[in-house]
N, C-alpha and C positions, 0 to 999 in steps of 0.2 A: 669481344671488343674491350679494350682497356678503358676503365672508367676515368674520366677527367675530374680531378678534384681541385678545388680552389685552395691554394696554400694559405695558411694563417701565420702571419709574421708578428714577432714582438720586436722590441728595440734592439735585440741582438743582431738583427739584420745589418745594423750600422757598426757592428763591432762591440766595443765596451759599452755596456748599457747599465752598469751598476747604479748609476744615478737615476735611472728611469727617465732620462732626459737626453735628447740629442738635437743638435742643430748644425746645419752646414750650408754651403753654397749650392745653388741650383745648377750652376754651369757644370756640364758633363755629369750630372747626377745619375742619369740612366746608364752611363758607361761604368760608373763606379758600383751602382746597385741595380743591376739589370732586372731583378725581380719586380721592381717598381713599374716596369713597362708591361708586365703581364697582370692579368686579373688576379687580385689577391685581397685577402682581408688582413687587417691588423688590429691589435688590441690596445692601441693608444690613439691619442688625438694628434692630428697633423694639420699644420697651417702652412700653406704654400704662399709666401709673400713674394710676388713677382715684381721685378723692376721693368724688364723688357722680355717679352715672350710671345710665342705664337703656339699653335697646336691646341691640345685639349687634355682635360682630365675627365675620365669617365667614372661616375659614382653611381653605383647600383643601376647601370644601364643608361643613365642620363649623361649626355655629353656637355661638359662645362668648358666653354671656349676660354683658352688662356690668352691673356692680353697684357698690355703694359699697366703698371701701377694698380695691381689688384691683389686680393687675397682669396684663396680657395680653401675651404674648410672641409676636412674629411674626419668624420667621427668614427669611433671604434665600431667594428662590426660591418661597416660598409664594404662592399666589393668595389675595388677601384683599380685604375691603371693610368699611368702617365704617358702622354705622347708629347714630348717637348724637344725642340731642336737643341743641338749641343751648345749653341751660343746663347741660349736663354740665360737670363741673370735674375738673381733673387735669393731668397733664403727659405729653407725648409726647417720648420720648428716642430719637434715631436716630443710628446711627454705622456707618460702613463698617468692615469687618474691619481694613483697613490702618491706620485711625486708631489702633486699639488696639495693633496689632503694631509700630507705629513705636517704641514703648518696650518692649513686652513680647514674649516669645518668640512666634513665629508660631503655635504650636500651643496656646498657653495657654488659649484660649477653649474648647478641647475638654475641659478639666477640669470645666467647669460642667455639672452633670447636667441643668439646665433648658434647655440649648441642644442636647441630644441630639435626633436626628431624631424619635424616638418619644415625646419628653417631652410631658407635658400642657402646654397653652399658657397656663394661668392659675394664679395664686397668690392666694388670698384672705387678707387681712391682718386682724389684730386692730387695734383702735384704737391701742394703744401701738406696735405694729409699724409702722403707717402713719405715726404721728407721728414716729417715729425716722427713717424713710426720708425724710420730708418735709424734715427739717432738712438732710439730706445733699443733697437735690435743690436746696434754696435756695442752698447754696454753689456747686453745679455750675452753676446758672442764672446766678448772679452772675458767674462767670468767663466764661461764654459770651457774656453781654451786654456786659460792661464791657471785655473784651479788654485786660486788664492785662498787665504784663510776665510772660513765660513762662506765659501763660494756658493754652496747649495742654497743656503738661506737667502743670500743676495739674489741668486737666480730666481728663486720662488717669488721674491718681492718684485723683480722686474717683470716676471711672467704675469703676476697679478695685475700690474699696471698695464701691461700689453693687452690683457683680456678686457679690462675696463675701457681702454681706448678703443678697442674693437667694438664694444657695446655702444659707445657713443656714436660710432660711425654707422653701425647697423641699425640702431634704434635711437636716433638723435632726439626724439621728443620725450623720451622716458629714460630716467636714470635708473640703472640697475639697483635693486634694493635687496636686503637680506631676505631669503625665502621665508614665506609664512609657513605655519604648521601644515596647512592644506597643500601648499606647493611642495613641501618636503615629502608628504605622504604620496603625492602624485609622482614625484621623482622616484621614490622607492618602489612604487607600483610598477613603473616602467622598467626599472632594473630587475624586479622580480619576474616580469614577463620575459625579459631577455634570457634569464637563466632557466626558466621553468616552463616555457610555453609548449614544449613538446609533450610534457606530461600533464600539465594543468591548463585547461582551456576555458574554465568557467569563472566568472567574476567572484563567486562565493569562495573558490579556492584561494584567491588572492586576498579577499576580505579577511579570511581566517589568518593568513600570514601577517596581515597588517594590523590585526586585532581591532578591526572595525566591522560594522555591519555591512552587508551588501548594498543596502539602501544608501548608507553614508558614502561608501566608495563611489557609487553612481553619482551622487550629488556633487562630490568634489571634482569628479571627472568632467561633468557637464559644466561646472563653473569655470574650470581651468582650460578646457579644450572645446567645449560645445558638443562633445561626444560621450556616449555611455561607456562604461567600463568594458562591456562586451564588444563595442565597436573598436576600441583600442586594441583589445586582444586579437580580434579577427584581422585587423589591419596589419598587425605585426606578423601574423602567420602568413598573410598574403605577400608581404614584402619578402619574407624568407623564401616562400615558394617561388616567387618570380626570380630571385637570385639563383636558386638551384636550377630552374628551368632554362634560364638564359646562359649561365656561365658553366654548367656541367652537362654531361651527357647521361646523367642518371635517368633511368626509366621512370615513368609516372609511378609505377609500383614502388620503386626504391625511394622516390621523393616522399610518397605518402608515408612510408615506414619511417623515414628520417624526421618527418614532422609530427610523428606520433599518432597517425590515423590508423585505426585497426584494420582498415581495408581500403584499397585504392579507390573503390567506388564512392566511399564516404568523402575522400579527398577531392575527387572530381566534382561531386555534387557541391561541396563547400566552395571550391574555387570558382565554379561557374556561377553560383549564386552571388558571390562577392564581386566578380569581374565581368559577368555576362559573356564569358567565353571559356572554352575548355582549356585545360593545361596544354594539350598538344597544339591547339590553335594559337595560344599565346606564344609558345616556343617557335612555331613556324613564322609568326609575324616578326619575331625578334631576329630570326636568321635569314629573313628575306633579303 
């Protein structure tokens, strides 16, 4: 049996991506870029700003209903697929993290609560909120299309404003602040897990890479998330395991190997302890 793999896309899927940024109209999006209709991962941030739409966007197995005047947020590494009608209208904005960090501090994206790992992926807008954002997007699109002098710098500035406007909508009672040293450590910890969880599964491994003690790492994890460092690592492994079980036909043995478990039985025991069901039972429940 041929193994089904989830394709990983970069901004090259839209053509020229030398700027590490792309934006375009939603109308007929899936006809232009049919890969978006199939389960795929991408290595960039995507914001689907909808004017009028129906259908849904699936993100890591969760169906997010597409509707009028709303934003759907897709973070790097999530398995997602679009199901939108041809007459849907809106704007898709995509950018790589390095596009933003060329001007701003590498960790500044961590200050936005809507980009946190557990954040809800959608924001519903009022008509006035949508109209306000639409004006900003028109300026951003103009810079992207016309490529005027210093366009990239201007685009980063507009993108920064757009993200802060989104933060106001997502978390209206709290203004985004520059990340504290603890928050920066937490953000780096999560990035290190993304890159190393297959080989490194112990908090002490990450404490060494962060040049802190395991106790201190646990302390900041509890302060920032209410969870231990071990909890965060295990949750990340479970999210990736669920993606592979749901979106591929890899055997449990193959998934165990891809996740860095020495033997499939260790993976099955781990998965069952964390989710109260076996990998096969989870897979059957998703395909029912």
